[in-house]
C-alpha positions in Angstrom: -1.5 9.0 -15.0 -2.5 9.7 -18.6 -0.6 9.2 -21.8 0.7 5.9 -22.9 3.1 4.1 -25.2 1.0 1.9 -27.5 3.9 -0.7 -27.7 2.7 -2.7 -24.7 5.1 -5.1 -23.0 4.7 -8.0 -20.7 7.8 -7.2 -18.8 6.8 -7.2 -15.1 8.5 -4.9 -12.6 7.8 -6.1 -9.1 8.4 -2.7 -7.5 10.5 0.4 -7.2 11.2 1.3 -3.6 13.0 4.5 -2.7 16.1 4.3 -0.6 15.3 4.0 3.1 18.1 5.8 5.0 20.5 2.8 5.1 20.5 -0.8 3.8 17.7 0.1 1.4 19.0 -2.6 -0.9 17.0 -5.1 1.1 13.8 -3.5 -0.1 14.4 -3.7 -3.9 11.5 -5.6 -5.6 8.9 -5.0 -2.9 5.5 -4.0 -4.2 2.6 -2.5 -2.3 -0.9 -3.6 -1.7 -4.1 -1.9 -0.5 -7.1 -2.3 1.8 -9.5 -5.2 1.0 -13.1 -5.5 2.1 -13.9 -8.9 0.6 -17.2 -10.8 0.8 -16.3 -14.2 2.0 -18.2 -17.5 2.1 -16.2 -18.9 5.1 -13.6 -17.6 7.5 -10.0 -17.7 6.2 -7.6 -20.2 7.9 -4.7 -19.5 5.6 -4.0 -17.3 2.5 -1.2 -17.1 0.0 0.2 -13.7 -1.2 1.4 -13.9 -4.8 3.0 -10.5 -4.5 5.5 -11.7 -1.9 5.3 -15.5 -2.1 4.4 -15.9 1.6 1.5 -17.4 3.5 -0.4 -16.1 6.5 -2.6 -18.1 8.8 -3.8 -19.0 12.3 -3.6 -16.4 15.1 -1.3 -14.2 13.0 -3.9 -14.0 10.2 -6.7 -13.2 12.7 -4.6 -10.4 14.3 -3.6 -9.1 10.9 -7.2 -8.8 9.9 -8.0 -7.1 13.2 -5.2 -4.6 12.7 -6.5 -3.5 9.3 -4.9 -6.2 7.1 -3.5 -4.9 3.8 -4.2 -1.3 4.6 -2.4 -1.3 7.9 0.4 -3.9 7.7 0.6 -4.9 4.0 1.5 -8.3 2.8 3.8 -10.7 4.8 7.4 -10.7 3.8 8.6 -13.6 6.0 7.3 -16.8 7.4 6.6 -17.1 11.2 10.0 -17.6 12.8 11.1 -18.3 16.4 13.4 -15.7 18.0 14.2 -16.6 21.6 10.9 -16.9 23.4 8.9 -15.0 20.7 7.3 -16.0 17.4 7.6 -13.2 14.8 6.2 -12.5 11.4 7.2 -9.5 9.3 5.0 -7.5 6.9 5.7 -4.7 4.6 4.9 -2.0 7.1 5.4 -3.7 10.5 5.6 -6.9 12.4 3.5 -9.1 14.7 4.9 -11.0 17.7 3.5 -13.9 19.8 4.9 -14.9 23.2 3.0 -18.2 23.7 4.8 -21.6 23.6 3.0 -22.7 20.4 1.5 -20.9 17.4 -1.2 -23.6 17.0 -2.8 -22.9 20.4 -2.6 -19.1 20.1 -5.5 -16.7 19.5 -5.6 -13.3 17.9 -5.5 -11.7 21.4 -2.1 -13.3 22.1 -0.5 -11.6 19.1 1.1 -8.2 19.6 1.5 -5.4 17.1 4.9 -3.7 17.2 5.2 0.0 16.5 7.9 -0.4 13.9 8.7 3.3 13.6 9.7 3.7 17.2 11.4 0.3 17.3 13.5 0.8 14.3 14.4 4.4 15.1 15.6 3.2 18.5 17.6 0.2 17.2 19.3 2.2 14.5 20.2 4.9 16.9 18.3 7.6 15.2 16.2 8.5 18.2 19.3 9.1 20.2 21.8 10.5 17.7 20.0 12.1 14.8 19.2 15.8 15.3 15.8 15.4 13.6 14.6 13.2 16.4 15.3 15.7 19.1 12.1 17.5 20.4 11.5 21.1 19.2 9.4 23.9 20.9 6.1 24.9 19.5 6.7 27.9 17.2 3.0 28.5 16.7 3.2 28.2 12.9 -0.2 28.4 11.2 0.8 26.1 8.4 2.1 23.3 10.6 0.6 21.1 13.3 2.5 20.7 16.6 2.3 17.4 18.6 3.2 18.2 22.3 3.2 14.5 23.2 6.3 14.0 21.2 7.6 17.5 20.6 7.5 17.4 16.8 5.8 19.3 14.0 4.1 18.1 10.8 3.7 20.3 7.7 3.8 20.6 4.0 3.0 17.4 1.9 3.5 15.1 4.9 0.7 16.9 6.9 -1.6 16.7 3.9 -1.0 13.0 3.5 -1.3 12.4 7.3 -4.7 14.1 7.4 -6.0 12.1 4.4 -7.8 8.7 4.5 -6.3 6.2 7.0 -2.8 7.6 7.1 -3.0 9.1 10.6 -4.3 5.9 12.1 -1.7 3.9 10.2 1.2 6.0 11.3 0.4 7.5 14.7 2.1 10.8 15.6 5.5 12.0 14.4 8.6 11.1 16.4 11.0 13.2 14.2 11.2 16.4 12.2 11.6 16.2 8.4 15.1 15.5 7.2 16.7 14.9 3.8 19.0 12.3 2.4 19.9 13.3 -1.2 16.8 14.4 -2.9 14.5 12.4 -0.7 12.8 13.8 2.4 11.9 11.6 5.3 9.9 11.8 8.5 9.4 9.1 11.2 6.2 8.3 13.0 5.3 5.8 15.8 4.2 3.2 13.4 6.2 3.9 10.3 7.7 6.6 8.1 6.9 8.8 5.1 9.2 9.8 2.2 8.9 12.5 -0.4 10.6 12.6 -3.7 10.2 15.2 -6.5 9.0 12.7 -9.1 6.8 10.5 -6.9 5.5 12.7 -4.1 4.7 11.2 -0.7 5.0 7.5 -0.1 4.8 5.2 2.9 8.2 3.7 3.6 8.0 -0.2 4.0 9.9 -0.2 7.3 8.7 -3.7 8.1 10.6 -5.1 5.1 13.7 -3.2 6.2 13.4 -4.6 9.7 13.1 -8.1 8.3 16.0 -7.6 6.0 18.2 -6.3 8.9 17.6 -9.7 10.6 18.0 -11.8 7.5 14.3 -12.8 7.4 13.2 -11.0 4.3 11.6 -13.5 1.9 10.0 -12.5 -1.4 9.8 -15.8 -3.1 7.8 -18.9 -2.3 5.4 -21.3 -4.1 1.7 -21.5 -3.3 0.8 -24.5 -1.1 -1.7 -26.9 -2.5 -5.2 -26.1 -1.4 -4.3 -22.6 0.0 -6.2 -19.8 -1.8 -4.3 -16.7 -3.0 -5.2 -13.3 -1.7 -6.5 -12.3 -5.1 -8.7 -15.3 -5.4 -10.3 -14.6 -2.0 -10.8 -10.9 -2.6 -12.7 -11.5 -5.8 -14.0 -15.0 -5.3 -17.3 -16.0 -7.0 -19.6 -16.7 -4.2 -22.4 -19.3 -4.6 -25.7 -17.6 -5.5 -24.2 -14.3 -6.6 -25.9 -13.2 -9.8 -26.0 -10.0 -11.8 -23.8 -7.6 -13.7 -20.1 -7.4 -12.8 -19.2 -3.7 -12.7 -16.8 -1.2 -11.0 -17.7 1.9 -8.9 -15.1 4.6 -8.4 -15.9 7.1 -5.6 -13.6 10.0 -5.8 -14.9 11.6 -2.6 -13.9 8.6 -0.5 -11.0 7.5 -2.6 -12.4 4.0 -3.0 -12.9 1.6 -5.8 -15.5 -1.1 -5.3 -16.1 -4.1 -7.5 -19.7 -5.4 -7.6 -21.7 -8.4 -8.7 -25.2 -6.9 -9.1 -25.6 -4.9 -5.9 -23.2 -7.0 -3.8 -19.7 -5.6 -3.2 -17.0 -8.3 -3.6 -13.9 -6.0 -3.2 -13.1 -2.5 -2.0 -9.7 -0.9 -2.2 -8.2 2.6 -1.8 -7.0 4.7 -4.7 -5.2 7.8 -5.8 -7.0 9.9 -8.4 -6.1 12.9 -10.4 -4.5 16.0 -8.9 -6.5 19.2 -9.0 -4.6 20.3 -12.1 -5.1 17.0 -13.8 -8.5 15.7 -12.6 -10.0 12.3 -13.2 -12.9 12.3 -15.6 -16.4 11.7 -14.2 -19.2 9.7 -15.8 -20.3 6.3 -17.0 -17.7 4.5 -19.1 -16.7 1.0 -20.2 -13.3 -0.7 -20.2 -12.1 -0.7 -23.8 -8.5 -1.9 -23.6 -6.6 -4.1 -21.1 -2.8 -4.5 -21.0 -0.8 -6.4 -18.4 2.0 -3.9 -18.5 3.1 -0.8 -20.5 5.3 2.2 -20.4 3.4 5.4 -19.8 4.6 8.9 -20.9 3.2 12.4 -21.0 3.8 15.9 -19.7 3.6 17.4 -16.2 1.8 20.7 -15.6 5.1 22.5 -15.7 5.8 21.2 -19.2 8.4 18.6 -18.2 8.1 15.1 -19.6 7.5 12.0 -17.5 8.2 8.4 -18.4 7.1 5.6 -16.1 8.1 2.1 -17.2 6.3 -1.2 -16.7 3.0 0.2 -15.3 1.1 -2.9 -14.3 -2.4 -4.2 -14.9 -3.7 -1.3 -17.1 -7.4 -1.0 -18.0 -8.4 2.0 -20.1 -12.0 3.2 -19.7 -12.1 6.6 -21.4 -9.6 8.2 -23.8 -6.2 8.1 -22.0 -7.7 7.5 -18.5 -7.0 4.1 -17.0 -7.2 2.0 -13.9 -3.8 0.6 -13.1 -1.4 -0.5 -10.4 1.1 2.0 -9.0 4.2 0.4 -7.7 5.7 3.8 -6.9 3.1 4.6 -4.3 3.1 3.3 -0.7 0.1 5.2 0.5 -3.3 5.8 -1.1 -6.4 7.9 -0.4 -5.6 11.3 -1.9 -5.4 13.1 -5.2 -2.0 13.2 -7.0 -2.1 11.3 -10.3 -2.0 12.7 -13.8 -5.7 11.6 -14.1 -5.6 7.9 -14.0 -6.9 5.8 -11.1 -3.9 4.4 -9.2 -4.4 1.2 -7.2 -2.2 -0.9 -4.9 -0.5 -3.5 -7.2 -2.0 -6.6 -5.6 -5.5 -5.2 -5.8 -4.9 -4.0 -9.4 -3.8 -7.5 -10.4 -6.9 -9.1 -8.8 -9.2 -6.6 -10.4 -7.5 -7.1 -13.8 -8.1 -10.8 -13.7 -11.7 -10.3 -12.8 -12.6 -7.5 -15.2 -13.4 -7.8 -18.9 -13.3 -5.4 -21.8 -16.7 -3.8 -22.0 -17.3 -3.8 -18.3 -19.1 -0.8 -17.0 -17.2 1.7 -14.9 -19.0 4.4 -12.9 -16.8 7.4 -11.8 -18.3 10.0 -9.5 -17.7 12.3 -6.5 
């Protein structure tokens, strides 16, 4: 997103989630996070997530990492709780379950990943009662993809998003057709759901948080335990012996941003870059202005004006092109911005704390 209001503000907006069918109020304030590839000096035993105020450790942390971590499940939105004979922890996009007597003696192999899209659709009655969940015949449409295993099609912006980056692996195959509630279009998948809105495009719906909220387990506040590192600290930790220039590499072909110390990567996250009509600038640049938050405004390609309040962790590196968090996006790995480099909020916050004005930024295909 390019264009900005020079009157920067420190007002922090934790997130702006679209309504999720019903009971969307439980999701207000939930932010999004991305895919880390941190260099670590030692295995993690527990980590704290500033963005949700929750901790993650033990067998649940190990399975979370095995399932793709931030990129697959997002941050935890509850603590581990006992429900009958099962231990459960909820995340933004899913939940993990453990059926052993104690958490302390469990291993990652004992923890199960729940396909939250199927589970929630069944529980809410959508898979039985909503017409969009009834299988349809293959019409042979060339602009859509048909999935015979579930009897549903995928097209338009949802198909483009599903085929980009890690979205297909993250969601599985569709279990419904597209359907609308107000101005928002939804489609359910085995592992989650996508939404589309005119102003924000395609986003991943945080069904895990909705699932936690329906059970009274959604927790978005909590203090950092003493001695437990935060996610941001571990992603961009200063490892012993690391020397060299700190700099940022932005690869628009792979939709990744990597932070380096010398030639050693210390963090990798996914991004959204400029849409074809508003491409991101390529070249070698330097961060020249950092702002913790600001209102951004400008014009869309159709001449209409956009205003986005409280854009977090903004770092300008050329003219009106900036790296910043994007609380309005719940999936990354495609081209859709007004030119800026959009990051998951938690990764943008960690990068903002680590970067400095004058830091080199390489942007390339």
